C-alpha positions in Angstrom: 74.2 -18.1 17.3 75.8 -21.1 15.7 74.3 -22.2 12.5 75.4 -25.5 11.0 76.8 -25.2 7.4 75.5 -27.7 5.2 77.2 -28.5 1.9 74.7 -29.4 -0.8 76.6 -32.6 -1.6 76.3 -34.0 1.9 72.6 -33.4 2.3 71.8 -36.6 0.4 74.3 -38.7 2.3 72.9 -37.3 5.7 69.3 -38.1 4.5 70.5 -41.5 3.4 72.1 -42.3 6.7 68.7 -41.0 8.5 66.7 -43.1 6.1 69.0 -46.3 7.0 68.7 -45.4 10.6 64.9 -45.2 10.4 64.5 -48.4 8.4 66.7 -50.3 11.0 64.7 -49.3 13.9 61.5 -50.0 12.1 62.9 -53.4 11.3 63.8 -53.9 14.9 60.1 -52.8 15.8 58.7 -55.3 13.6 60.8 -58.1 15.0 59.9 -57.0 18.5 56.2 -57.1 17.7 56.5 -60.5 15.9 58.4 -62.1 18.7 55.8 -60.8 21.1 52.8 -62.2 19.0 54.7 -65.5 18.7 55.0 -65.5 22.5 51.2 -64.8 22.8 50.5 -67.7 20.5 52.9 -70.0 22.1 51.2 -69.3 25.7 47.6 -69.9 24.0 48.6 -73.3 22.6 50.3 -74.4 25.8 47.3 -73.6 27.9 44.7 -75.0 25.4 46.2 -77.9 23.7 48.1 -81.2 24.5 51.6 -81.5 23.3 50.6 -83.7 20.7 47.9 -81.4 19.2 50.5 -78.4 19.6 53.1 -80.3 17.7 50.7 -81.0 14.8 49.3 -77.5 14.6 52.8 -76.1 14.6 53.9 -78.2 11.8 50.3 -77.8 9.9 50.7 -73.8 10.0 54.4 -73.7 10.0 54.9 -72.2 13.3 58.5 -72.2 14.2 59.3 -74.2 11.1 58.2 -74.5 7.4 54.5 -75.5 6.9 54.2 -79.2 6.5 51.6 -81.1 4.2 49.0 -83.2 6.1 50.3 -86.0 4.4 53.8 -85.6 5.7 52.4 -85.0 9.3 50.2 -87.9 9.0 53.3 -90.1 8.3 55.5 -88.7 10.9 52.8 -89.1 13.7 51.6 -92.5 12.2 48.1 -91.1 11.4 45.7 -90.8 8.5 45.6 -87.6 6.6 41.9 -87.5 7.8 42.8 -87.6 11.7 45.2 -84.9 10.9 42.9 -82.5 9.4 40.3 -83.5 12.1 42.8 -82.7 14.8 43.5 -79.5 13.5 40.0 -78.5 13.2 39.3 -79.5 16.9 42.4 -77.7 17.9 41.3 -74.4 16.3 38.0 -74.8 18.0 39.7 -75.2 21.4 41.9 -72.3 20.7 39.0 -69.9 19.6 36.8 -70.9 22.8 39.6 -70.0 25.3 39.5 -66.6 27.2 43.1 -66.1 26.3 42.1 -65.9 22.6 40.0 -62.9 23.5 43.1 -61.1 24.9 45.1 -62.2 21.8 42.4 -60.8 19.5 42.5 -57.5 21.4 46.2 -57.3 21.2 46.1 -58.1 17.3 43.5 -55.4 16.8 44.4 -53.0 19.3 41.0 -52.9 20.9 39.3 -53.5 24.0 35.9 -55.5 24.1 
């Protein structure tokens, strides 16, 4: 029976290679899960919100971009800060009341209701 010969100096190098491979695979898995989650969020928003609401919510929360302050969003959309904040609150209520939100909750928590 053939037994692999290990040199004591090669073991740390091999372990380091295994660790690097595991780390890369873990990062790839995290990217896949993040992309899948973003896909679900995008579907939910497209189903429940108007394009105008979706654009504001995306900027407000930084979905696909860096988060913007309500004042900046208000300026870009020719609205008041109060209108932006109210629109975001209404959009959140719409998203929470949708059946697809239940599916998304189950996905995030790995549970079935």
